[in-house]
C-alpha positions in Angstrom: -169.2 -31.6 -85.0 -165.9 -29.8 -82.5 -166.6 -27.3 -79.8 -164.3 -25.2 -78.6 -164.5 -23.4 -75.3 -163.4 -20.3 -76.3 -164.8 -19.0 -72.6 -162.2 -20.9 -70.7 -159.6 -20.0 -73.4 -160.9 -16.1 -72.9 -160.3 -16.6 -69.1 -157.0 -17.6 -69.3 -156.0 -14.7 -71.6 -157.5 -12.2 -69.4 -155.6 -14.0 -66.1 -152.4 -13.2 -68.1 -153.2 -10.1 -68.8 -154.1 -9.0 -65.1 -150.5 -10.9 -63.5 -148.2 -7.5 -62.8 -144.4 -8.2 -64.2 -141.9 -7.1 -62.1 -139.7 -4.4 -63.4 -136.1 -4.8 -63.6 -135.3 -2.2 -61.4 -137.0 -4.3 -58.6 -135.6 -7.7 -59.7 -132.1 -6.0 -59.6 -132.9 -4.4 -55.9 -134.2 -7.9 -54.8 -130.8 -9.6 -56.2 -128.6 -7.3 -54.4 -130.6 -7.8 -51.3 -130.0 -11.7 -51.2 -126.5 -11.0 -52.1 -126.0 -8.5 -49.2 -127.4 -11.2 -47.1 -125.3 -13.7 -48.4 -122.7 -11.8 -47.6 -123.5 -10.2 -44.3 -124.2 -14.5 -43.3 -120.4 -15.1 -44.5 -118.9 -12.1 -42.8 -120.7 -13.8 -39.2 -119.6 -17.1 -40.7 -115.6 -16.0 -41.2 -116.0 -13.6 -37.6 -117.1 -16.3 -35.7 -114.8 -19.1 -36.9 -111.8 -16.5 -36.3 -113.5 -16.0 -32.8 -113.4 -19.6 -31.8 -110.0 -19.8 -33.2 -108.9 -17.1 -31.0 -110.6 -18.7 -28.1 -108.7 -22.0 -28.9 -105.5 -20.2 -29.1 -106.3 -18.0 -26.0 -106.9 -21.6 -24.1 -103.6 -23.3 -25.4 -101.9 -20.4 -23.9 -104.2 -20.2 -20.5 -102.7 -24.1 -20.2 -99.2 -22.9 -21.0 -99.4 -20.4 -18.5 -100.6 -22.4 -15.6 -98.0 -25.3 -16.6 -95.4 -22.5 -16.6 -96.7 -21.1 -13.0 -96.8 -24.5 -11.6 -92.8 -25.1 -12.8 -92.1 -21.7 -11.7 -93.4 -22.3 -8.5 -91.6 -25.8 -7.8 -88.5 -23.4 -8.6 -89.5 -20.9 -6.2 -89.7 -23.1 -3.5 -86.6 -25.0 -3.9 -85.1 -21.2 -4.1 -87.0 -20.6 -0.9 -85.5 -24.2 0.4 -82.3 -22.7 -0.3 -82.5 -19.5 1.1 -83.8 -21.2 4.5 -80.8 -23.2 4.5 -78.7 -20.3 3.8 -79.8 -18.4 6.7 -79.8 -21.3 8.7 -76.0 -21.7 8.4 -75.3 -18.3 8.6 -76.7 -18.4 11.7 -74.4 -21.2 12.6 -71.8 -19.2 11.5 -72.8 -16.1 13.7 -72.9 -18.2 16.5 -70.1 -19.9 16.1 -67.9 -16.9 15.2 -69.7 -14.9 18.7 -68.7 -18.1 21.0 -64.9 -17.7 19.4 -65.2 -14.1 20.0 -66.1 -14.9 23.9 -63.7 -17.1 24.4 -60.6 -15.0 23.4 -61.9 -12.6 26.4 -61.4 -15.5 29.2 -58.4 -17.2 27.6 -56.9 -14.1 27.6 -57.4 -12.7 31.3 -56.5 -16.7 32.1 -53.2 -16.3 30.4 -52.8 -12.9 31.6 -53.3 -13.4 35.2 -50.9 -16.6 35.4 -48.1 -14.9 33.4 -48.2 -12.6 36.1 -47.6 -14.8 38.5 -44.4 -14.4 40.4 -42.8 -17.5 42.5 -43.9 -17.6 45.8 -47.2 -16.5 45.0 -50.6 -18.6 44.5 -54.4 -18.5 43.7 -57.0 -19.4 45.8 -60.2 -17.7 44.6 -60.6 -16.1 41.5 -64.2 -14.4 40.7 -65.1 -12.6 37.7 -68.4 -10.8 37.8 -68.7 -8.8 34.0 -65.3 -7.3 33.8 -64.8 -6.9 37.4 -62.1 -9.6 38.9 -61.6 -10.6 42.4 -58.3 -12.6 43.2 -57.4 -14.0 46.6 -54.4 -16.0 47.4 -51.4 -17.1 49.1 -48.0 -16.1 49.2 -44.5 -17.0 51.3 -43.8 -13.2 51.0 -45.6 -9.6 50.8 -42.7 -8.4 48.4 -43.6 -11.5 45.7 -47.2 -10.0 46.1 -46.1 -6.1 45.5 -44.3 -7.8 42.4 -47.4 -9.3 41.2 -49.0 -5.9 41.8 -46.8 -4.4 39.3 -46.9 -7.3 36.8 -50.5 -6.5 36.6 -49.8 -2.7 36.1 -47.9 -3.2 33.5 -50.5 -5.5 31.3 -52.7 -3.6 28.8 -55.8 -5.9 29.5 -56.2 -5.0 33.4 -57.3 -1.2 34.7 -55.6 -0.3 37.7 -55.4 -2.8 40.4 -57.3 -2.0 43.3 -55.2 -4.2 46.2 -57.6 -5.0 49.4 -55.9 -6.5 52.2 -52.9 -8.4 52.9 -52.4 -10.1 56.7 -50.5 -13.3 57.7 -52.6 -16.7 58.2 -53.2 -17.8 61.8 -53.1 -21.1 61.3 -49.8 -21.6 59.1 -46.7 -19.5 60.0 -44.8 -17.6 57.2 -47.8 -17.6 55.1 -50.1 -14.7 54.1 -53.6 -14.4 52.5 -53.9 -11.6 50.6 -57.1 -10.0 48.4 -57.4 -7.7 45.1 -59.7 -6.8 42.4 -58.7 -5.2 39.0 -61.1 -4.3 36.1 -60.3 -6.4 32.5 -60.1 -5.0 29.4 -62.0 -7.2 26.8 -61.2 -4.7 23.8 -57.4 -4.8 24.3 -57.9 -8.6 24.4 -59.9 -9.0 21.2 -57.3 -6.5 19.3 -54.5 -8.5 20.3 -55.7 -12.2 19.2 -53.2 -13.4 16.8 -54.4 -13.7 13.3 -54.9 -17.0 11.5 -51.4 -18.3 9.8 -51.5 -17.7 6.2 -51.1 -21.2 4.5 -47.2 -20.9 3.0 -47.6 -21.1 -0.9 -46.4 -24.2 -2.7 -42.8 -24.7 -4.3 -42.3 -24.2 -7.5 -42.0 -27.0 -9.5 -38.3 -27.6 -10.8 -38.2 -27.4 -14.6 -36.8 -30.5 -16.9 -33.7 -28.2 -18.1 -32.6 -27.8 -14.4 -33.0 -31.1 -13.5 -30.9 -32.4 -16.1 -28.6 -30.0 -15.1 -28.4 -30.7 -11.9 -27.8 -34.6 -12.5 -24.8 -33.2 -14.9 -23.2 -31.4 -12.5 
């Protein structure tokens, strides 16, 4: 005898009838939602990759910039060293030029005083205080001292000499002592400094034709 469980089949059929079916519109919305979600995730992933790539590029640029800064720093320090050496050399050159300029005045002063000395007159004392010169000396002739005074007046490097004294020495017969002061004009001495001699231009080399012509003559 075959028994058929109709009750179980009836329950299964009733359950199928009760299960709701999603409409086509809801399934489309679900598909669009998950698609949009997937696109969003893909966009975020692409944006993140691009950000990582940009960051990596910026890191490389920073490293290159630091290396370039270090290289330029060494160059700047080297240039600064050259500038310091240049400034030191310029200071030395200025010092040398100043010494040369300062030497021109005393050299010209002594030269002019010596050139103006006539015979029978000689110096025993010379004192220079700024531009004021005090001279003392001996002479065998008062007229020779007057000649010396006139010679100093003619020099453009001295202002008007002032004669102080002239008297005969007590210990030596026929010898006179004298003293005078005058003012040195250094500007005139510096202006009259002779220029450095110019180097002569090299002689032109003889042309071959002229050399042959000279040999033939």
